[in-house]
VODOLUM-241586 format. One record per residue: residue number from 1; residue in one letter; z, x, y of N, C-alpha, C in turn. Coordinates in pm, whole numbers, plus 50000, padded with zeros to 5 digits. Layout:
BEGIN
{tordo=NUM	fidren=a	n.up=Z	n.east=X	n.north=Y	ca.up=Z	ca.east=X	ca.north=Y	c.up=Z	c.east=X	c.north=Y}
...
// end
This chain:
BEGIN
{tordo=1	fidren=m	n.up=76748	n.east=03445	n.north=91273	ca.up=76859	ca.east=03485	ca.north=91264	c.up=76891	c.east=03451	c.north=91096}
{tordo=2	fidren=a	n.up=76896	n.east=03543	n.north=90998	ca.up=76911	ca.east=03535	ca.north=90849	c.up=77048	c.east=03464	c.north=90824}
{tordo=3	fidren=e	n.up=77024	n.east=03359	n.north=90714	ca.up=77135	ca.east=03310	ca.north=90655	c.up=77236	c.east=03404	c.north=90597}
{tordo=4	fidren=r	n.up=77380	n.east=03369	n.north=90612	ca.up=77447	ca.east=03458	ca.north=90524	c.up=77473	c.east=03411	c.north=90388}
{tordo=5	fidren=q	n.up=77450	n.east=03521	n.north=90317	ca.up=77472	ca.east=03519	ca.north=90160	c.up=77596	c.east=03510	c.north=90119}
{tordo=6	fidren=v	n.up=77624	n.east=03398	n.north=90031	ca.up=77746	ca.east=03394	ca.north=89990	c.up=77772	c.east=03466	c.north=89860}
{tordo=7	fidren=v	n.up=77860	n.east=03537	n.north=89880	ca.up=77930	ca.east=03603	ca.north=89764	c.up=77991	c.east=03551	c.north=89661}
{tordo=8	fidren=s	n.up=77989	n.east=03534	n.north=89532	ca.up=78059	ca.east=03458	ca.north=89450	c.up=78100	c.east=03566	c.north=89336}
{tordo=9	fidren=h	n.up=78219	n.east=03537	n.north=89279	ca.up=78270	ca.east=03598	ca.north=89146	c.up=78283	c.east=03475	c.north=89019}
{tordo=10	fidren=i	n.up=78269	n.east=03496	n.north=88903	ca.up=78321	ca.east=03434	ca.north=88782	c.up=78460	c.east=03496	c.north=88757}
{tordo=11	fidren=v	n.up=78555	n.east=03426	n.north=88750	ca.up=78697	ca.east=03488	ca.north=88698	c.up=78766	c.east=03364	c.north=88588}
{tordo=12	fidren=p	n.up=78840	n.east=03422	n.north=88533	ca.up=78914	ca.east=03312	ca.north=88437	c.up=78977	c.east=03211	c.north=88519}
{tordo=13	fidren=l	n.up=78948	n.east=03085	n.north=88488	ca.up=79001	ca.east=02975	ca.north=88550	c.up=79159	c.east=02972	c.north=88555}
{tordo=14	fidren=d	n.up=79215	n.east=03044	n.north=88457	ca.up=79371	ca.east=03022	ca.north=88425	c.up=79432	c.east=03129	c.north=88609}
{tordo=15	fidren=n	n.up=79348	n.east=03188	n.north=88641	ca.up=79408	ca.east=03250	ca.north=88765	c.up=79415	c.east=03155	c.north=88891}
{tordo=16	fidren=q	n.up=79364	n.east=03022	n.north=88893	ca.up=79375	ca.east=02939	ca.north=88970	c.up=79467	c.east=02848	c.north=88962}
{tordo=17	fidren=s	n.up=79511	n.east=02800	n.north=89070	ca.up=79635	ca.east=02674	ca.north=89072	c.up=79564	c.east=02581	c.north=89021}
{tordo=18	fidren=d	n.up=79662	n.east=02494	n.north=88950	ca.up=79637	ca.east=02346	ca.north=88902	c.up=79599	c.east=02263	c.north=89017}
{tordo=19	fidren=a	n.up=79665	n.east=02253	n.north=89139	ca.up=79636	ca.east=02205	ca.north=89257	c.up=79491	c.east=02235	c.north=89333}
{tordo=20	fidren=a	n.up=79453	n.east=02356	n.north=89323	ca.up=79321	ca.east=02427	ca.north=89349	c.up=79220	c.east=02335	c.north=89269}
{tordo=21	fidren=i	n.up=79236	n.east=02330	n.north=89153	ca.up=79129	ca.east=02282	ca.north=89028	c.up=79114	c.east=02113	c.north=89070}
{tordo=22	fidren=e	n.up=79243	n.east=02036	n.north=89078	ca.up=79252	ca.east=01909	ca.north=89103	c.up=79158	c.east=01869	c.north=89221}
{tordo=23	fidren=r	n.up=79185	n.east=01951	n.north=89343	ca.up=79123	ca.east=01929	ca.north=89463	c.up=78968	c.east=01947	c.north=89445}
{tordo=24	fidren=l	n.up=78928	n.east=02049	n.north=89346	ca.up=78811	ca.east=02092	ca.north=89352	c.up=78724	c.east=01953	c.north=89265}
{tordo=25	fidren=l	n.up=78798	n.east=01954	n.north=89170	ca.up=78745	ca.east=01808	ca.north=89089	c.up=78721	c.east=01676	c.north=89177}
{tordo=26	fidren=d	n.up=78816	n.east=01663	n.north=89256	ca.up=78817	ca.east=01527	ca.north=89331	c.up=78721	c.east=01553	c.north=89433}
{tordo=27	fidren=a	n.up=78664	n.east=01661	n.north=89499	ca.up=78591	ca.east=01678	ca.north=89596	c.up=78451	c.east=01649	c.north=89521}
{tordo=28	fidren=a	n.up=78435	n.east=01685	n.north=89346	ca.up=78293	ca.east=01725	ca.north=89324	c.up=78263	c.east=01538	c.north=89255}
{tordo=29	fidren=f	n.up=78385	n.east=01517	n.north=89176	ca.up=78347	ca.east=01359	ca.north=89104	c.up=78422	c.east=01266	c.north=89170}
{tordo=30	fidren=g	n.up=78503	n.east=01268	n.north=89276	ca.up=78607	ca.east=01157	ca.north=89335	c.up=78740	c.east=01134	c.north=89240}
{tordo=31	fidren=p	n.up=78823	n.east=01055	n.north=89330	ca.up=78953	ca.east=01068	ca.north=89270	c.up=78955	c.east=00984	c.north=89117}
{tordo=32	fidren=d	n.up=78858	n.east=00865	n.north=89149	ca.up=78852	ca.east=00773	ca.north=89009	c.up=78818	c.east=00855	c.north=88850}
{tordo=33	fidren=r	n.up=78784	n.east=00980	n.north=88890	ca.up=78720	ca.east=01057	ca.north=88742	c.up=78794	c.east=01041	c.north=88624}
{tordo=34	fidren=h	n.up=78948	n.east=01010	n.north=88623	ca.up=79022	ca.east=00973	ca.north=88531	c.up=78973	c.east=00906	c.north=88424}
{tordo=35	fidren=g	n.up=78905	n.east=00758	n.north=88483	ca.up=78879	ca.east=00672	ca.north=88368	c.up=78742	c.east=00703	c.north=88297}
{tordo=36	fidren=r	n.up=78668	n.east=00819	n.north=88338	ca.up=78564	ca.east=00840	ca.north=88224	c.up=78595	c.east=00844	c.north=88114}
{tordo=37	fidren=t	n.up=78462	n.east=00841	n.north=88027	ca.up=78466	ca.east=00852	ca.north=87860	c.up=78510	c.east=00991	c.north=87822}
{tordo=38	fidren=a	n.up=78485	n.east=01103	n.north=87914	ca.up=78524	ca.east=01251	ca.north=87892	c.up=78664	c.east=01259	c.north=87863}
{tordo=39	fidren=y	n.up=78731	n.east=01192	n.north=87971	ca.up=78877	ca.east=01200	ca.north=88006	c.up=78967	c.east=01137	c.north=87891}
{tordo=40	fidren=k	n.up=78908	n.east=01034	n.north=87855	ca.up=78957	ca.east=00982	ca.north=87702	c.up=78933	c.east=01060	c.north=87597}
{tordo=41	fidren=i	n.up=78848	n.east=01087	n.north=87565	ca.up=78810	ca.east=01187	ca.north=87449	c.up=78939	c.east=01334	c.north=87455}
{tordo=42	fidren=r	n.up=78944	n.east=01363	n.north=87566	ca.up=79025	ca.east=01508	ca.north=87553	c.up=79183	c.east=01478	c.north=87630}
{tordo=43	fidren=d	n.up=79209	n.east=01357	n.north=87616	ca.up=79333	ca.east=01308	ca.north=87678	c.up=79448	c.east=01385	c.north=87612}
{tordo=44	fidren=a	n.up=79533	n.east=01439	n.north=87711	ca.up=79653	ca.east=01500	ca.north=87702	c.up=79627	c.east=01635	c.north=87635}
{tordo=45	fidren=m	n.up=79532	n.east=01688	n.north=87617	ca.up=79495	ca.east=01792	ca.north=87544	c.up=79489	c.east=01937	c.north=87668}
{tordo=46	fidren=p	n.up=79546	n.east=02044	n.north=87652	ca.up=79534	ca.east=02158	ca.north=87730	c.up=79397	c.east=02199	c.north=87722}
{tordo=47	fidren=w	n.up=79349	n.east=02254	n.north=87844	ca.up=79211	ca.east=02300	ca.north=87848	c.up=79247	c.east=02452	c.north=87792}
{tordo=48	fidren=l	n.up=79119	n.east=02526	n.north=87738	ca.up=79141	ca.east=02660	ca.north=87668	c.up=79113	c.east=02769	c.north=87766}
{tordo=49	fidren=p	n.up=79205	n.east=02828	n.north=87773	ca.up=79178	ca.east=02967	ca.north=87886	c.up=79068	c.east=03037	c.north=87863}
{tordo=50	fidren=a	n.up=79048	n.east=03099	n.north=87719	ca.up=78921	ca.east=03177	ca.north=87691	c.up=78801	c.east=03103	c.north=87720}
{tordo=51	fidren=l	n.up=78781	n.east=03010	n.north=87736	ca.up=78672	ca.east=02937	ca.north=87748	c.up=78676	c.east=02856	c.north=87853}
{tordo=52	fidren=s	n.up=78743	n.east=02859	n.north=87997	ca.up=78746	ca.east=02817	ca.north=88126	c.up=78713	c.east=02901	c.north=88191}
{tordo=53	fidren=f	n.up=78611	n.east=02863	n.north=88296	ca.up=78598	ca.east=02973	ca.north=88406	c.up=78598	c.east=02920	c.north=88535}
{tordo=54	fidren=a	n.up=78627	n.east=02994	n.north=88627	ca.up=78610	ca.east=02970	ca.north=88785	c.up=78509	c.east=03066	c.north=88866}
{tordo=55	fidren=v	n.up=78413	n.east=02977	n.north=88990	ca.up=78383	ca.east=03074	ca.north=89053	c.up=78444	c.east=03087	c.north=89214}
{tordo=56	fidren=v	n.up=78472	n.east=03189	n.north=89237	ca.up=78556	ca.east=03183	ca.north=89367	c.up=78432	c.east=03288	c.north=89466}
{tordo=57	fidren=d	n.up=78471	n.east=03252	n.north=89580	ca.up=78393	ca.east=03308	ca.north=89672	c.up=78449	c.east=03459	c.north=89756}
{tordo=58	fidren=g	n.up=78358	n.east=03528	n.north=89830	ca.up=78422	ca.east=03662	ca.north=89857	c.up=78549	c.east=03643	c.north=89914}
{tordo=59	fidren=d	n.up=78607	n.east=03511	n.north=89967	ca.up=78768	ca.east=03532	ca.north=89994	c.up=78840	c.east=03509	c.north=89912}
{tordo=60	fidren=g	n.up=78827	n.east=03449	n.north=89811	ca.up=78876	ca.east=03419	ca.north=89685	c.up=78899	c.east=03254	c.north=89672}
{tordo=61	fidren=a	n.up=78856	n.east=03208	n.north=89763	ca.up=78879	ca.east=03046	ca.north=89758	c.up=78811	c.east=03011	c.north=89668}
{tordo=62	fidren=l	n.up=78851	n.east=02894	n.north=89547	ca.up=78788	ca.east=02844	ca.north=89439	c.up=78647	c.east=02752	c.north=89494}
{tordo=63	fidren=i	n.up=78562	n.east=02756	n.north=89411	ca.up=78410	ca.east=02695	ca.north=89488	c.up=78327	c.east=02616	c.north=89337}
{tordo=64	fidren=g	n.up=78415	n.east=02651	n.north=89201	ca.up=78374	ca.east=02606	ca.north=89127	c.up=78492	c.east=02638	c.north=88988}
{tordo=65	fidren=s	n.up=78457	n.east=02532	n.north=88889	ca.up=78532	ca.east=02537	ca.north=88775	c.up=78438	c.east=02464	c.north=88668}
{tordo=66	fidren=l	n.up=78495	n.east=02540	n.north=88532	ca.up=78444	ca.east=02451	ca.north=88450	c.up=78545	c.east=02496	c.north=88330}
{tordo=67	fidren=q	n.up=78605	n.east=02377	n.north=88268	ca.up=78689	ca.east=02355	ca.north=88156	c.up=78620	c.east=02317	c.north=88031}
{tordo=68	fidren=s	n.up=78708	n.east=02386	n.north=87926	ca.up=78656	ca.east=02359	ca.north=87759	c.up=78801	c.east=02312	c.north=87734}
{tordo=69	fidren=w	n.up=78779	n.east=02221	n.north=87614	ca.up=78885	ca.east=02156	ca.north=87557	c.up=78884	c.east=02131	c.north=87407}
{tordo=70	fidren=p	n.up=78996	n.east=02151	n.north=87342	ca.up=79008	ca.east=02149	ca.north=87195	c.up=78987	c.east=01991	c.north=87163}
{tordo=71	fidren=v	n.up=78874	n.east=01942	n.north=87125	ca.up=78885	ca.east=01795	ca.north=87056	c.up=78797	c.east=01812	c.north=86929}
{tordo=72	fidren=a	n.up=78778	n.east=01676	n.north=86891	ca.up=78749	ca.east=01663	ca.north=86727	c.up=78658	c.east=01537	c.north=86720}
{tordo=73	fidren=l	n.up=78619	n.east=01539	n.north=86618	ca.up=78514	ca.east=01422	ca.north=86535	c.up=78629	c.east=01394	c.north=86446}
{tordo=74	fidren=t	n.up=78700	n.east=01262	n.north=86469	ca.up=78762	ca.east=01217	ca.north=86355	c.up=78696	c.east=01112	c.north=86292}
{tordo=75	fidren=q	n.up=78726	n.east=01123	n.north=86167	ca.up=78654	ca.east=01051	ca.north=86071	c.up=78750	c.east=00953	c.north=86009}
{tordo=76	fidren=a	n.up=78647	n.east=00849	n.north=85962	ca.up=78719	ca.east=00739	ca.north=85882	c.up=78866	c.east=00765	c.north=85821}
{tordo=77	fidren=d	n.up=78868	n.east=00855	n.north=85771	ca.up=78974	ca.east=00904	ca.north=85665	c.up=79088	c.east=00969	c.north=85732}
{tordo=78	fidren=g	n.up=79060	n.east=01001	n.north=85890	ca.up=79172	ca.east=01068	ca.north=85965	c.up=79161	c.east=01214	c.north=85962}
{tordo=79	fidren=g	n.up=79059	n.east=01251	n.north=85877	ca.up=79004	ca.east=01385	ca.north=85891	c.up=78951	c.east=01434	c.north=85991}
{tordo=80	fidren=q	n.up=78974	n.east=01568	n.north=86035	ca.up=78926	ca.east=01580	ca.north=86177	c.up=78818	c.east=01722	c.north=86142}
{tordo=81	fidren=l	n.up=78698	n.east=01731	n.north=86239	ca.up=78608	ca.east=01832	ca.north=86233	c.up=78635	c.east=01862	c.north=86391}
{tordo=82	fidren=p	n.up=78678	n.east=01985	n.north=86407	ca.up=78695	ca.east=02031	ca.north=86548	c.up=78586	c.east=02099	c.north=86606}
{tordo=83	fidren=l	n.up=78582	n.east=02055	n.north=86736	ca.up=78474	ca.east=02075	ca.north=86845	c.up=78532	c.east=02129	c.north=86963}
{tordo=84	fidren=i	n.up=78465	n.east=02211	n.north=87054	ca.up=78503	ca.east=02223	ca.north=87157	c.up=78429	c.east=02161	c.north=87260}
{tordo=85	fidren=m	n.up=78515	n.east=02051	n.north=87362	ca.up=78421	ca.east=02007	ca.north=87473	c.up=78388	c.east=02093	c.north=87606}
{tordo=86	fidren=v	n.up=78304	n.east=02075	n.north=87669	ca.up=78256	ca.east=02163	ca.north=87765	c.up=78273	c.east=02077	c.north=87885}
{tordo=87	fidren=g	n.up=78325	n.east=02071	n.north=87999	ca.up=78304	ca.east=02007	ca.north=88129	c.up=78454	c.east=01953	c.north=88134}
{tordo=88	fidren=p	n.up=78477	n.east=01925	n.north=88258	ca.up=78357	ca.east=01893	ca.north=88358	c.up=78332	c.east=02045	c.north=88452}
{tordo=89	fidren=v	n.up=78175	n.east=02063	n.north=88467	ca.up=78138	ca.east=02150	ca.north=88557	c.up=78134	c.east=02129	c.north=88678}
{tordo=90	fidren=a	n.up=78197	n.east=02191	n.north=88764	ca.up=78248	ca.east=02126	ca.north=88914	c.up=78193	c.east=02229	c.north=88985}
{tordo=91	fidren=v	n.up=78112	n.east=02207	n.north=89121	ca.up=78087	ca.east=02294	ca.north=89199	c.up=78134	c.east=02235	c.north=89355}
{tordo=92	fidren=e	n.up=78198	n.east=02301	n.north=89434	ca.up=78241	ca.east=02247	ca.north=89590	c.up=78092	c.east=02172	c.north=89611}
{tordo=93	fidren=p	n.up=78109	n.east=02056	n.north=89690	ca.up=77974	ca.east=01988	ca.north=89730	c.up=77906	c.east=02073	c.north=89807}
{tordo=94	fidren=a	n.up=77935	n.east=02145	n.north=89886	ca.up=77856	ca.east=02278	ca.north=90021	c.up=77828	c.east=02396	c.north=89952}
{tordo=95	fidren=h	n.up=77845	n.east=02387	n.north=89804	ca.up=77825	ca.east=02510	ca.north=89714	c.up=77692	c.east=02456	c.north=89607}
{tordo=96	fidren=q	n.up=77672	n.east=02346	n.north=89580	ca.up=77594	ca.east=02338	ca.north=89499	c.up=77457	c.east=02367	c.north=89502}
{tordo=97	fidren=k	n.up=77378	n.east=02352	n.north=89403	ca.up=77252	ca.east=02424	ca.north=89375	c.up=77226	c.east=02542	c.north=89444}
{tordo=98	fidren=g	n.up=77366	n.east=02645	n.north=89415	ca.up=77333	ca.east=02786	ca.north=89418	c.up=77359	c.east=02845	c.north=89308}
{tordo=99	fidren=g	n.up=77346	n.east=02769	n.north=89190	ca.up=77337	ca.east=02873	ca.north=89036	c.up=77491	c.east=02901	c.north=89022}
{tordo=100	fidren=h	n.up=77589	n.east=02836	n.north=89071	ca.up=77723	ca.east=02848	ca.north=89001	c.up=77747	c.east=02786	c.north=88898}
{tordo=101	fidren=g	n.up=77709	n.east=02667	n.north=88905	ca.up=77749	ca.east=02563	ca.north=88764	c.up=77674	c.east=02677	c.north=88665}
{tordo=102	fidren=r	n.up=77516	n.east=02678	n.north=88662	ca.up=77430	ca.east=02773	ca.north=88557	c.up=77535	c.east=02894	c.north=88514}
{tordo=103	fidren=a	n.up=77609	n.east=02970	n.north=88609	ca.up=77655	ca.east=03107	ca.north=88596	c.up=77778	c.east=03068	c.north=88466}
{tordo=104	fidren=m	n.up=77860	n.east=02954	n.north=88530	ca.up=77985	ca.east=02916	ca.north=88453	c.up=77933	c.east=02872	c.north=88311}
{tordo=105	fidren=m	n.up=77819	n.east=02792	n.north=88299	ca.up=77726	ca.east=02763	ca.north=88137	c.up=77731	c.east=02913	c.north=88089}
{tordo=106	fidren=d	n.up=77673	n.east=02998	n.north=88143	ca.up=77626	ca.east=03084	ca.north=88063	c.up=77748	c.east=03165	c.north=88042}
{tordo=107	fidren=a	n.up=77849	n.east=03174	n.north=88108	ca.up=77976	ca.east=03243	ca.north=88075	c.up=78023	c.east=03190	c.north=87942}
{tordo=108	fidren=v	n.up=78060	n.east=03060	n.north=87960	ca.up=78129	ca.east=02989	ca.north=87857	c.up=78071	c.east=02979	c.north=87717}
{tordo=109	fidren=v	n.up=77920	n.east=02966	n.north=87699	ca.up=77831	ca.east=02976	ca.north=87597	c.up=77831	c.east=03145	c.north=87529}
{tordo=110	fidren=a	n.up=77814	n.east=03222	n.north=87609	ca.up=77838	ca.east=03391	ca.north=87594	c.up=77987	c.east=03391	c.north=87519}
{tordo=111	fidren=a	n.up=78113	n.east=03330	n.north=87576	ca.up=78241	ca.east=03362	ca.north=87538	c.up=78242	c.east=03312	c.north=87383}
{tordo=112	fidren=a	n.up=78207	n.east=03164	n.north=87398	ca.up=78192	ca.east=03100	ca.north=87226	c.up=78143	c.east=03150	c.north=87134}
{tordo=113	fidren=r	n.up=77995	n.east=03232	n.north=87161	ca.up=77948	ca.east=03292	ca.north=87076	c.up=77987	c.east=03440	c.north=87041}
{tordo=114	fidren=k	n.up=78079	n.east=03517	n.north=87128	ca.up=78162	ca.east=03605	ca.north=87104	c.up=78263	c.east=03596	c.north=86995}
{tordo=115	fidren=l	n.up=78331	n.east=03466	n.north=87034	ca.up=78452	ca.east=03423	ca.north=86994	c.up=78409	c.east=03369	c.north=86861}
{tordo=116	fidren=r	n.up=78266	n.east=03312	n.north=86814	ca.up=78243	ca.east=03265	ca.north=86686	c.up=78332	c.east=03127	c.north=86685}
{tordo=117	fidren=t	n.up=78352	n.east=03069	n.north=86818	ca.up=78418	ca.east=02941	ca.north=86788	c.up=78377	c.east=02801	c.north=86761}
{tordo=118	fidren=e	n.up=78437	n.east=02682	n.north=86712	ca.up=78387	ca.east=02575	ca.north=86692	c.up=78274	c.east=02560	c.north=86750}
{tordo=119	fidren=p	n.up=78174	n.east=02475	n.north=86687	ca.up=78080	ca.east=02409	ca.north=86771	c.up=78130	c.east=02351	c.north=86944}
{tordo=120	fidren=l	n.up=78039	n.east=02386	n.north=87047	ca.up=78052	ca.east=02323	ca.north=87153	c.up=78015	c.east=02195	c.north=87154}
{tordo=121	fidren=m	n.up=78064	n.east=02079	n.north=87255	ca.up=78000	ca.east=01941	ca.north=87272	c.up=78032	c.east=01920	c.north=87444}
{tordo=122	fidren=m	n.up=77952	n.east=01826	n.north=87453	ca.up=77960	ca.east=01770	ca.north=87587	c.up=77866	c.east=01628	c.north=87588}
{tordo=123	fidren=i	n.up=77908	n.east=01571	n.north=87750	ca.up=77822	ca.east=01440	ca.north=87744	c.up=77768	c.east=01518	c.north=87890}
{tordo=124	fidren=g	n.up=77612	n.east=01500	n.north=87868	ca.up=77530	ca.east=01566	ca.north=87946	c.up=77411	c.east=01539	c.north=87925}
{tordo=125	fidren=d	n.up=77324	n.east=01584	n.north=88045	ca.up=77163	ca.east=01581	ca.north=88053	c.up=77089	c.east=01623	c.north=87944}
{tordo=126	fidren=p	n.up=77028	n.east=01607	n.north=87822	ca.up=76988	ca.east=01700	ca.north=87731	c.up=76887	c.east=01771	c.north=87798}
{tordo=127	fidren=e	n.up=76794	n.east=01721	n.north=87875	ca.up=76695	ca.east=01783	ca.north=87961	c.up=76704	c.east=01936	c.north=87981}
{tordo=128	fidren=y	n.up=76881	n.east=01911	n.north=88074	ca.up=76906	ca.east=02050	ca.north=88126	c.up=76994	c.east=02141	c.north=88072}
{tordo=129	fidren=y	n.up=77076	n.east=02071	n.north=87957	ca.up=77139	ca.east=02157	ca.north=87868	c.up=77125	c.east=02247	c.north=87764}
{tordo=130	fidren=g	n.up=76960	n.east=02140	n.north=87722	ca.up=76911	ca.east=02176	ca.north=87606	c.up=76801	c.east=02273	c.north=87643}
{tordo=131	fidren=r	n.up=76768	n.east=02287	n.north=87783	ca.up=76652	ca.east=02350	ca.north=87833	c.up=76713	c.east=02523	c.north=87836}
{tordo=132	fidren=f	n.up=76856	n.east=02511	n.north=87921	ca.up=76878	ca.east=02637	ca.north=87925	c.up=76994	c.east=02694	c.north=87824}
{tordo=133	fidren=w	n.up=77052	n.east=02602	n.north=87747	ca.up=77133	ca.east=02673	ca.north=87650	c.up=77109	c.east=02640	c.north=87505}
{tordo=134	fidren=g	n.up=77015	n.east=02539	n.north=87470	ca.up=76999	ca.east=02462	ca.north=87329	c.up=77105	c.east=02369	c.north=87280}
{tordo=135	fidren=f	n.up=77180	n.east=02290	n.north=87384	ca.up=77234	ca.east=02192	ca.north=87339	c.up=77146	c.east=02087	c.north=87300}
{tordo=136	fidren=t	n.up=77174	n.east=01995	n.north=87200	ca.up=77081	ca.east=01894	ca.north=87140	c.up=77205	c.east=01760	c.north=87122}
{tordo=137	fidren=a	n.up=77117	n.east=01652	n.north=87088	ca.up=77155	ca.east=01523	ca.north=87054	c.up=77136	c.east=01536	c.north=86877}
{tordo=138	fidren=d	n.up=77054	n.east=01641	n.north=86840	ca.up=77056	ca.east=01653	ca.north=86690	c.up=77179	c.east=01644	c.north=86605}
{tordo=139	fidren=g	n.up=77205	n.east=01576	n.north=86511	ca.up=77334	ca.east=01571	ca.north=86451	c.up=77452	c.east=01520	c.north=86516}
{tordo=140	fidren=t	n.up=77435	n.east=01447	n.north=86622	ca.up=77535	ca.east=01356	ca.north=86706	c.up=77499	c.east=01210	c.north=86704}
{tordo=141	fidren=g	n.up=77422	n.east=01163	n.north=86623	ca.up=77399	ca.east=01037	ca.north=86596	c.up=77483	c.east=00968	c.north=86539}
{tordo=142	fidren=g	n.up=77599	n.east=01025	n.north=86452	ca.up=77681	ca.east=00933	ca.north=86416	c.up=77817	c.east=00963	c.north=86478}
{tordo=143	fidren=w	n.up=77802	n.east=01011	n.north=86620	ca.up=77927	ca.east=01019	ca.north=86683	c.up=77981	c.east=00891	c.north=86762}
{tordo=144	fidren=n	n.up=78089	n.east=00866	n.north=86809	ca.up=78119	ca.east=00748	ca.north=86883	c.up=78200	c.east=00801	c.north=86981}
{tordo=145	fidren=a	n.up=78228	n.east=00719	n.north=87087	ca.up=78351	ca.east=00752	ca.north=87219	c.up=78400	c.east=00652	c.north=87240}
{tordo=146	fidren=p	n.up=78522	n.east=00728	n.north=87294	ca.up=78627	ca.east=00580	ca.north=87346	c.up=78602	c.east=00522	c.north=87476}
{tordo=147	fidren=g	n.up=78486	n.east=00471	n.north=87477	ca.up=78447	ca.east=00427	ca.north=87632	c.up=78287	c.east=00395	c.north=87637}
{tordo=148	fidren=p	n.up=78216	n.east=00384	n.north=87749	ca.up=78075	ca.east=00367	ca.north=87783	c.up=78061	c.east=00535	c.north=87768}
{tordo=149	fidren=f	n.up=77912	n.east=00524	n.north=87688	ca.up=77832	ca.east=00670	ca.north=87727	c.up=77704	c.east=00627	c.north=87631}
{tordo=150	fidren=e	n.up=77608	n.east=00681	n.north=87686	ca.up=77488	ca.east=00699	ca.north=87590	c.up=77444	c.east=00792	c.north=87503}
{tordo=151	fidren=k	n.up=77424	n.east=00738	n.north=87407	ca.up=77425	ca.east=00821	ca.north=87263	c.up=77328	c.east=00955	c.north=87290}
{tordo=152	fidren=r	n.up=77230	n.east=00930	n.north=87386	ca.up=77121	ca.east=01056	ca.north=87393	c.up=77211	c.east=01172	c.north=87486}
{tordo=153	fidren=r	n.up=77338	n.east=01132	n.north=87556	ca.up=77390	ca.east=01240	ca.north=87629	c.up=77506	c.east=01304	c.north=87568}
{tordo=154	fidren=l	n.up=77546	n.east=01261	n.north=87439	ca.up=77638	ca.east=01322	ca.north=87353	c.up=77557	c.east=01462	c.north=87295}
{tordo=155	fidren=l	n.up=77604	n.east=01575	n.north=87322	ca.up=77530	ca.east=01671	ca.north=87284	c.up=77624	c.east=01794	c.north=87228}
{tordo=156	fidren=a	n.up=77546	n.east=01852	n.north=87121	ca.up=77648	ca.east=01974	ca.north=87051	c.up=77551	c.east=02088	c.north=87055}
{tordo=157	fidren=l	n.up=77633	n.east=02195	n.north=87044	ca.up=77578	ca.east=02315	ca.north=87037	c.up=77668	c.east=02447	c.north=86921}
{tordo=158	fidren=s	n.up=77569	n.east=02433	n.north=86805	ca.up=77651	ca.east=02551	ca.north=86735	c.up=77627	c.east=02690	c.north=86767}
{tordo=159	fidren=v	n.up=77762	n.east=02744	n.north=86783	ca.up=77744	ca.east=02901	ca.north=86844	c.up=77730	c.east=03023	c.north=86726}
{tordo=160	fidren=d	n.up=77807	n.east=02957	n.north=86608	ca.up=77782	ca.east=03071	ca.north=86498	c.up=77737	c.east=03024	c.north=86368}
{tordo=161	fidren=g	n.up=77597	n.east=02927	n.north=86387	ca.up=77481	ca.east=02890	ca.north=86265	c.up=77570	c.east=02789	c.north=86216}
{tordo=162	fidren=r	n.up=77694	n.east=02749	n.north=86216	ca.up=77755	ca.east=02595	ca.north=86137	c.up=77651	c.east=02481	c.north=86172}
{tordo=163	fidren=t	n.up=77621	n.east=02404	n.north=86081	ca.up=77560	ca.east=02277	ca.north=86102	c.up=77663	c.east=02196	c.north=86196}
{tordo=164	fidren=v	n.up=77602	n.east=02135	n.north=86288	ca.up=77689	ca.east=02021	ca.north=86355	c.up=77620	c.east=01872	c.north=86344}
{tordo=165	fidren=g	n.up=77744	n.east=01805	n.north=86280	ca.up=77695	ca.east=01655	ca.north=86257	c.up=77819	c.east=01596	c.north=86221}
{tordo=166	fidren=g	n.up=77817	n.east=01493	n.north=86116	ca.up=77921	ca.east=01420	ca.north=86099	c.up=77925	c.east=01268	c.north=86175}
{tordo=167	fidren=v	n.up=78009	n.east=01180	n.north=86114	ca.up=78043	ca.east=01049	ca.north=86184	c.up=78165	c.east=01011	c.north=86182}
{tordo=168	fidren=g	n.up=78215	n.east=00977	n.north=86292	ca.up=78329	ca.east=00960	ca.north=86362	c.up=78346	c.east=00943	c.north=86512}
{tordo=169	fidren=m	n.up=78477	n.east=00945	n.north=86553	ca.up=78487	ca.east=00901	ca.north=86694	c.up=78549	c.east=01011	c.north=86740}
{tordo=170	fidren=l	n.up=78479	n.east=01079	n.north=86862	ca.up=78555	ca.east=01194	ca.north=86943	c.up=78677	c.east=01122	c.north=86978}
{tordo=171	fidren=t	n.up=78762	n.east=01253	n.north=86977	ca.up=78924	ca.east=01249	ca.north=87006	c.up=78970	c.east=01379	c.north=87051}
{tordo=172	fidren=p	n.up=79118	n.east=01340	n.north=87080	ca.up=79183	ca.east=01484	ca.north=87129	c.up=79201	c.east=01535	c.north=86972}
{tordo=173	fidren=r	n.up=79223	n.east=01650	n.north=86975	ca.up=79235	ca.east=01724	ca.north=86844	c.up=79405	c.east=01735	c.north=86796}
{tordo=174	fidren=i	n.up=79419	n.east=01670	n.north=86699	ca.up=79563	ca.east=01685	ca.north=86633	c.up=79582	c.east=01805	c.north=86563}
{tordo=175	fidren=a	n.up=79724	n.east=01891	n.north=86629	ca.up=79764	ca.east=02026	ca.north=86566	c.up=79835	c.east=01967	c.north=86514}
{tordo=176	fidren=v	n.up=79823	n.east=02065	n.north=86346	ca.up=79889	ca.east=02012	ca.north=86225	c.up=79953	c.east=02163	c.north=86216}
{tordo=177	fidren=a	n.up=80107	n.east=02168	n.north=86224	ca.up=80185	ca.east=02244	ca.north=86201	c.up=80177	c.east=02295	c.north=86052}
{tordo=178	fidren=a	n.up=80167	n.east=02404	n.north=86003	ca.up=80207	ca.east=02468	ca.north=85866	c.up=80333	c.east=02471	c.north=85786}
// end
């Protein structure tokens, strides 16, 4: 008997409840995920709806999520170079290795290019994210992060040709009112 093919769809993440997203993230990464370096970088920032996606199955159940966050490279003088942090990329364990994470990454990179956003950044495997989307550690050598991290895993992608670089600490982005 043939396996039943899972039908899935990419939709905006803001169509999903916060509770469903949190359950998925706990299932994918464990409830202790909040202590990770990535959480410190984006601390208290709201995720960006235009650059955050979900995968739902044919019944509408959430099986994947990808969030993007406004962060910055904060320089010694307090100035900030705006960046968008991509991740976590989470897929329900029973649905992993089915291309859902890759499809969400395709969606976020395409949306960022269309919107000509600030450079994307992430903490990830350069072999994977470089191969499929062009993320690289070139230009991130002067970056630091609030917690343990491997320098080679600090990756960036310019979506509009801007140079990626600078020296400083990755932090939440400070909103300045004019």
